[in-house]
N, C-alpha and C positions, 0 to 999 in steps of 0.2 A: 041851721043846718045847710038848708039849701043853698044862703047868700055864701056861707063860707065853699061849697061846692063850685059856683058860679066864679068866685074871684079866685079859686087856681086852676080851675080850666082856663081863664084868661091870662093867668102866667103863661103855662105851660105852654100854648100858642107863642106868647112872647118868648120865651126862651126858645124855641123852636126856629124861630124865622133870626134871632139873633144869635142862636148856634152857627148856621150855617155863615152869617156875616164873619162872626169872629174866627171861624175857622181858616177861612181863608185872609183873614189878616194877619191872625199867628204863622202862617204859611208865608207870608208874603215879610213878614217880621226876621221870619228864620232866614230868608235868604239874603237880608241883609247884614245879619250880624255873623253867620256861618261864612267861612271864605270859602271859595271855592277851588281853592288849589288844594292838591295833594298832602293828606297831614304826615309828619317825619312819621319813620318806619315806627319806630319805638315807641307813640301814642295811637291807640286806636279810637278814635271818634266812638267808636260803636261796641257793644259786646261781643266779644269773640265768635256766638252765637251767630250772629247778623251777618248776611252775606248779600250779595248782588247777583242774580239769575239773568244770566245774559250779558252780553255787552263786556268791554274793557274797561275792571276797577280803577285803573289808574287813570281814566281817561272820564270817567263817571264823577260829575261833581257831588261834592258831600250831601246837598240837600236832597237830591235825588235818591241817596241812601237812605235817610231817613224816612222819604215820602213810599218807596215803593216798599219798605215792610211794615206801611201804616194803613194799608188794602185791606179792606172786610173779606175780599176773597183772592184767596192766596193762591185759585186756578189759574189767574188773569196774565195776560202777556205781561212782564217783566219790559219789554224795549218800548213801552209808550213815552212818549214824552212830558219835560216836569209841568206841562201846562195839565196833562192828562191827571199826573199824581195829584195839584194843585186840587182837580175837582172833585178827586177821590178823599182825599183826606178833609176836603167839605164838605163832604156827605158824611164824612165819620164821625163828625163834629154833631150834624143834624140828626143823624141816627142813635149817638149815644147820648144828645141832651133830650131825646125823646123817650129815651128807655129809663132813664137815671130821674126825667118827670114822673115818669110814672111808677119808679119805686116811691119816689120822695110826697107821692100822692099819698099811697098807701103808711107814709110813715108821718107826712103830715107837717115837716122841717124845714123851713123855707130858708133858714141859712145855710143848712147842707145842698140843698141845691143850688144857692149862689157858688159855694166851694168847689161843688161838683162840674157847673158850666165853667167856671174859669180852668179847670185842668184840661176840659176836654179840647177848648180852646187854643190849648199850648202842644193839642196833638199829644197828649200821652197817651199812651193804650192803656184800658182798664183790665185786670180779669177776670169781668162779670159773664165772659161766653157771647159778647157781642163781635168780639173780633173774632174771625177765622176760630170758628168750633170747632176741640180736637186739638189745635196748635198751643206750645206755651209760648208766654211772651214775659220778657223783663221789663221793668220798671225803667223806663229812659230816664224821667230825673234819677233815681237813686245810680243808675250805672253814670249817667255824667257827674253826679258828686264824688264818686268811687275814682274815675280818672281823673280828675279834677286834684284830689287828692294825692294821687300816684304820680299825676303832672308836677303840681308843687313840692312834694318829697325830691323828686327827680331834678328837679330845676333849684332848686333851694339849696345853695352853699354850703358844705359843712363848716362851721366855724371850728379856727385853732387860735388859743390865745400861746404868742411865742415870747411873750415879755420876758419870761425867764428860761429862755432856753442857751442862753451862753455860747458853750462850745458849740454846742449842735445847730446852731442856727442857720449857717449857710448850707447845710444837706437839708436841713429841715423848710427851706425857703423853696427849695428845688421840687424839695417831695409837695408840697402844697401847689405850686404852679403846675406840676405835673398831673396833677389830680383836681387841677382848675376849683380846689375850694378854697375859702377865704381866711385871709389872716388877721389876725389885729396883733400886733409887734408893741404897742401899748399897753394891751389888756383892753380892758371892756366891760363896761358898768354892767349890763344883761349879762348872765350866762352864756358861756361859749362851748361849745359840744366835745372840745379836748382841750386840756392845757400840758402842755409840754415845759416841764420842768427840767432846770440843769443839772441838780445835784440831789434833792429831798422830795418826799412829799410834802413837807413841811414850806417849800420855797414858798408857799403863798398860801396865806394863813385866815384866808373866806372863800373856798371852794367848796359850794353844795350841790352841786350837780354835775353833768358831765362825766367825762374822762380824763383821770390824772395819770401819766406814764412812768409814775412812781408807787412803790410800795412802801408803807411806812416799815422800817423797822430793815430795810433791807440791807441798808447801810452799815446797821450793828452786824447783823449776822454776815456779813461777806467780810468782816475783819479779819485779818487772817489767823488770828488765835481761836475767834468764835467759828472761824469756818473748821480750823483743826479738829477742837472739840465735836463741832456736830459731828464730821465723819469720822473722829475716833469712836464715838457713842456704837457709832452704825457697825464699825470695824469688829465691836465687843460682839455683837448680833450674829454679823455675817461675814466673819473676815475673809472669807476666798470673794465674795461680790467686793468688796471696796477694796480689793489691795493695789488699784489704781492711783493711791494717795503717799505720798513718801509718809515713811515714820517721821514723827515730829514731838519736840518736847515743847514744851511754854515755859519760858523766862520770865521772870528770875525763878517764881514756885517751884519749877522741875530742875534747877541747875544742880542738884545732888545727887539726883537718877541718871540723869543726862552726864557727867562724869564719872560716876558708877560703870554705866555700862559700857563707856568709850574704855575705860582703863580695863574694865573686864575681857572687852574685844582684844585689847592687844596684848595681854598679858597669855591669852590664849595662842595667839599667835603674832612672833614679834617683827614678821616681818610686813603686818598690815597696817597700813596707815589710813583710814578712812576721810574722807573731805565732807565735809558738811558748809549748807548755806544760812545765813544769819539775815532774817528779814523784819523788822521794824513794825510792831502791829498795825501801825496808821499810817505806814508809807505808802508812797505811791511813785508810780516812774522812775521806779529802780532807786530813790532816793534810800541813803542809810543801808544800802544790800550790801555783804561783804561776806567772801569765803574764808575758812576756819580749817585748822588739822586737829589742834587741840582744845581741850574745853579753856586752858587758860587765855588762851587768845581771845573769848569773848570780852567785847566790851559793854558791860554790863551797867554801866553808870551814866547816864546822861546829866551833868551837871549836879545838882544834889540829890537828884531822882533816881531809883532802881528804874533803867527802862526795860518795858514791856515787850519781848519780840519772841520770835518761834524759829527754832531752830530745826533743819531739817536735814536729810540723809541728801547729798548731790549725785544727780545719774551721771555716771562716768561715762559710760557710751551708748550718747544718742546715737540718732540716725543724724549720717551727714549727708550736704549735697553740694558738692564745689567744694568741698574739704569746709566746710564751714555748717556751724551748729546754727538751728533755726525754730523758731516753734512758731503754733496755729493760733491765731485769736479769729475763735469762732463764735457769732453774734448768736442768743438764743433768745427769743421772746416767748415770756410767762404771761400769756393771755389773761390768764384767769388763777385763781388759787381753791376756790371753792365754787367748782367743781375745777381739778387741777389740769392744766390745758399749757403743754409746750408744744416750742415751733422750733425749727431749727431752718435757720439760713443756708441752704445750697451751695454759699459762695461766700470764702470768708477770707483773710490776707493770713500770711506767711512770712515773720521777721527776721532777719537773717544777722548773724553777727559779724565782724566786719574786718576779722582777724582768722586764720586758717587756726581750726580747735584742737588742742593738743589734750590731753589726759591731766589731771589737777597736780599740780606737785608744787613743793614749799618755793620754787625758783617763778611761779607765772599765778599763783594766788591774786594777786593782784589787778592780772590784766582782763578788766573787766568787759573788754570789745572780743574777749576770746569765748568768756564763759559767762555772761549777760545777756539774753535777746533782745532786752528790754529797746524800743525803738528811742526812746524819750534819750537813752544812754548814747547807743551806736549814732545816732544823727548827728553828733560833735564831732566824730572820729572822721579822720582826712580819707579814709577809704570807703566811705560810706557813698553809695551809688544811687541818687535819683533817675529814676528809669520812668519814660512813661510807658513803657511795653510790659505786659501782665506776666512776662516769664523771664526776667532779668531785673538786677537792679537788688538794690536792700532790703525791696518790700515785694514781693508778687503776691499774686490771685492764689489760694488755696486750690483753687484747678488745677491750673498749670504745673504745681509741684505734684498732685495726685497721678495726672496724666503722664507728668515724665515717671513717677516710679511705674506706673502701670507700663510703660515702655519697657523697663528693665524686668517684666513679667512681676510684679509686688500685686498681691491681691487686692486692690485699692477697696472693693466692696468688703471685705473681712475689716479693715482700717476703719471705713465707714460705721458699719455695725459696731464693733468697740468704742468709738467714740459716741455714737446715737446712746451706748449702755451706760457709759462714762457720763454724761449730760443729765438721764434720767435720775439713775441714782444719786448724781450730786444735788439735784433740785429737791427731791425727797430728801434726804438727810437734813438741809436747813427748813424747809416746812415748817417743822413743829413746832419751834419757837417764834417761826414769822406768825404763826396764828395768836399766838399769845402777845403779841406786839397791835395786833390787829383787835384784837378783845380791849387792849388799854385803848388804842387811839379810835376805836371804832367801835362804842356803844350799841349793843344790838338793835334795832329797831331807829336807829334815827339815819336819816336822809343826809346823801350824801355822794360823791360821785365814785365812779368804778375805778379799779386800775389795773395797769398794766407796767410792765415794765422787760426792757431791752438790758439782758446781761451779757458781757465779754469774759468767752471762758477761756484761758490763756493754757493749751496742751501742748506737752512736749512727747515727741515719737522716741522710744527707745530704739538702739540698734536692730532688735527683733521684732521691730514693727508694734510694741506693743505702747498703746497712747496712758501716758502718764499725766495728771491733774495738778497743774502748777499753783492757780488760783481762779477765784472769781471774782471779777469787778461787776461792782453796781453801776459804776459810773464811765463804760469803755469808749473813749474819745472817737468822738465824730466828726473831728477836725477833716475837710477835704482839702485843702489845702496844707502846703508845709512852708518853713522857714529857708529859706534861702540867700547868700550872699551876691546882691547883683551887681555890686562895686565895690572898692578895698571898704570897710568898715561900714557897707550899707546892707542890711538885712531886709526883708518884704516878704510877704506871704503872697506866696506863685499856686497855684490850682496844682493836685496830685491826680491824674486820672486815674490811677488805680483804686485810691480812696474815695472816688470818686462815683466809682462805677461799682464799689460792692457798699459803703455805706446809705447813698443816696438808695439802693434798692432797700435796702434792709430796712428805713425807715419811711420809704414811702408806701412797700407794703406792710407796715407794722400797721401805719395808716387805715390802710384796704380793710385789715383783719378787724380794726376797732370802730371802722365805719358804723354810726349810730345809727343809719337807717338801712344796714345788714345784720348788724351786730344782733341776731335771733340765736339762742340754743340749738348746736346740732344733734344731730342724732347720732352718736359713735357705737360704733363695731368694734369693738377693741379684738385685735388680731391674736391669736395663739401661735406659739413657735418660735422662730428666732427672728429677728429683727430684721424686714427685708427692705434694704436700701436702693435696692433694683430703680425705683422711680423718684428716689431722690437723688443720686448723683449720676445715673446712665441716661435720665431721660429729661432731655434740655426743656423741655415743656411740662409746665405745670397743669395737670387739669382745672385747677383751681386759680380760676377768676374772678375779678371783680364783677360786681352787679350793674355796677355804675359806670365802666368804663366805656363801655361798644364795641369791647376790642382794641379802642386806642392804646390802650396799655399792656405790657409786656407782662406773660403770665407771672405769678407769684413765685418770689425767692426763698420764703419760708415756707417750710414742709412742716405737718404736725405731726410729731411724734409722742405725743400723748395727749390723750386717754386710747392713739391709736393701737399704742402697742401695750397696753394696762396691763392685761391676763399675765406677761412676763415679768411684770414688776408690783403689784399690789401686794404680793405677801413681802414686802420689804417695810410696808407703812406700820411695821409694827408702834414705833414710838408715838406717832399721829396717835395712835388709839391710847396709849399712856397720853396723851397730852388734851383728849377728849374729856378724861378722868380729871384732870387738872383744871382748866377752868371749869367745869361743870362747879368744883367745890370752892372756888376763889369767892364767891360769894358779891362782892363788891364790882361794880361795874367799871370797867378801868383800871382794876389793879392786875399787878404781874406778879406780886408775892402770895404763898399761901401760908397764913398763920397757924398759931399752933391749933388754935381750937378747929378751925378747918380741915387741918390734918387729922385729927382726932376723928372727927366725922367723918373724914373718906373711912378712915379703917372700921371704923364702928357700921357706918351703912355696908360696907361690901364686907364686915363680918369676919375682919381679918385677925383679929386676938383670939389666942387662945389660950392653955392653962401655961403654953408655954414662951407665950408673946402677951404678955401682957398690958394693958391699959399706959402703965408705969415705965415699961418697955419702949412702949412705942413715944412718947413724951423724951424720956433718954434719945430716941433714936434722933428725934426732930431737933430737939438741941444739941446733938453733937456733929449732923452734917449741916445745919443751918450754920452755924459757929465756924467751920471750917469752909463752908464757901464764901462766908462775909471777910474772912480774911484774904482769902486768894484772889477778891475783886475788889481789890482798893480805891476803884473808883467807884462805887457803889453808894451809896447812902440808905436805900431803900432797907427795910427790915422784913424778914421771913424767907420763906422757902422758895427758891425760883424754881422754874421748870426742871432746869437740870440737875439740881440737888432733890427735887421730887423722884427722879427718873433714877438716882441713885438711889432712893430710899426703895424706891417699888422693885427695883434689881436686888436687892439686899432682903426683900420680903418673899420674895420669888425663892431666890435661894435656900433659903429657911424652909418652907413651904414644902417646894417640891424637890429636895436634896437628890436624887436617883437620877432628876435629868440632868441635859446641856442647858446652858443660859437660854438659847433662845427659846427652849419647850418651857423651860422654867418660864419664863416670861408670857407665851401664848397662854399655859394653863392658868396664872395668875389673872389676866387680862381676862378670860373664858368665866373666871369665878365671880371678879368683879361685876361684869357686865350682868352675867345671871342675877345676880342679887340684884343689884338697882333695878333690872326691868321686872323681877318678882313681887317686889316695893313700891314700884312707882308705874311700872306698866311697859309696853314694848316699845314706848317711845319716850323714855327716860331719857334717852341719851341725844335724843336728837333736836334739841332748841339749841345748844350749842356747837353739834356737829355739823348741822347740817345748814345751818341758817347760812346766806351769801354771804360773803366776807366783801361787798363791796364798802369801797374807803369813805369815811364821814370823815370830817375835821372834828379834831376834839382840842380841846386845850392843851398846849402843849406840856411836857412833863420837865419838871424843874431836875432830874438827877436820871443818871443813866441808867439801865435795867441789868440784870444780869446776863451772863453769857453763859453760853454751853459748855458743859466739862465731862469728863470723863468718869465714867461709873463703876463702879466694882461689885459683881454681883455673889462674889464668893467668899467672901467675908464671914468668921464666925460670929463676931461680932462689928458695930461699928465705928471702934476706936480708930481713930486717924493715925495713929502709927501703922497698925496694922492694915487697915486698906492701903496707906500710901506703897507699903511694902510688897503686899499680894499685887497692887495694883502696876507696879513697876515691872513687878517678877514675869506676868502676863504680857506686859504691854511688848518688852523687847525681848522677851528668851529666845526670838528665833532670827533676832539681830545674826547676821553673819555676813562678812566682806563682800560677797560676790553679789548679796543682794543689796549692797547699800544702793538708794536712789537719793534725788536731792530734788527739792522745788525750786525752779528757778525763776524768780518774779521778773515779770514784765512792767 
């Protein structure tokens, strides 16, 4: 025991002397490694709690900052020289070494002694009370590690894969350059932070991380027929809230209903001769659009196949500027689907016709430059004006038009409020079926990228300033140049200042919002009352700035509208609750159709069968609705009940069970019944996994066939017979059709 005591005592004496020398060497080494010049303003070499007392901080070397806070006695004069700091720091090394030696003597652990001595040589303060008793000190090593990580994050550029960007490439390149991010135009073997696709989520088949600028299923959902069906379903539940979309008929399946309605209107008033616009389901850029005044003018055949299209009422009294009809292209960012986040660009485009407007007549129906606002059509007119000014020409900024209207006394705040409501309600209408696409392409629990998408809303203002939804584009054009004839027969692309000002800002600020370094969930405080557009329209400077731009970039041009105004619109999300039930009983991951057994399980678990609605009636209902939907969807080869067929069946069961209520109350009552039954059987979280899981997008195997689209539902049927359902549906849908209420959808 005595030999061991002598041995340890000798080691302690050696450690004391070596601690003094090592402390000096450690300080000298720090002077060599740490630059004397001041650090950047955004990066602090010390924790926020560390300051220098006395002297000018800007003129004090960084090494002095470290040493001034390393003193054992905080009451000393802080204006001493760096040499004084060196001696103090060496003294600390000696004191701490001695103290730790005593502790280690008690413990008898030589390895710990060596580790502690090395710590003291580096000048790291300990929390053992030896330094400035009564004061709290942060561990410098941990602080430096944290600051190094923060500095690494700030300096590391965000990587963007632009190999699939296609027509949006030039605007995307400018945006990345402004952000000082790193572009990979040919792709990258390792994962990128953001993937920018030109058409579809499936443009790149092998993405397992990062973020993609497309949602799976968005292209299908925003086709003209599917969008019409989605909005019509909401019109059944909320007719007043969804009156911004023109009445529409789906061809060829609703040709007979359309013909009967027009014939009835003309018989009631022979002077009425309404106009309709016909748009092919898969058309774009104005291709295949034409106007008619009689159902016999419909062109239903394309070769040997029946042509699917939407026919809508034409808006005969649009708002005019300079005697020209125009529409609004508004850019909307869906930042996430779950939770739903929607941003609207504060600046958009207005596209003008190139011929003075006249109300449609048999003579001018074919004048597309008068009636259709599509840029891709009017650009071929000899009267199209390319202008570098934002307030003149055939394409102008939205703000220039709004302020021109404001100068005439128009309440543009009210116009903006109506447009915001239109956008939110439209997104709510398409979300339910999008969730079904998600669970098919994105099996729960599979790792993959998250998604966001820029949509192009085409909106027409009526003469009374009411906005009307024309269509929603899943792939809005992001070109910032236009084709121009520079010599006879010679065309080339030249920059378009108006497009560049609007589109580059939208893409750049979308990227800023999706920056993985700052893409943290926000704490939202939904507002009650009417939509306040003061901060969107009138405030030129948004308070939302990128956290990494250092003030060099302009303020964000995208403003959040949902969930900011969620309290005003959450009551509209009834179909999403029905979709949660549908997805819950799909069973097989990746499936989009409900089989007969799964439908029976839904009815049984929710206890919807009664003596008047037996399980045999349930089977008949399933067969009848599924067969009719399969017949109306000629391009679908999948068997089973899709979402909209399920919604129709749900409406039918709600009408049977709660006959005395109106449709909306019927649906709410049946939803509450189903949810209560499931909670009582499986607990309060029974609807949680499918409802609340994050809909982050991971790549799944592509489906070989197309899936079912949305359809109109019928809640008031006494039986599910197709003919009776169709007759009742037609009456309810079109009974309010009047000549002065006719509106149309002008495709762009």
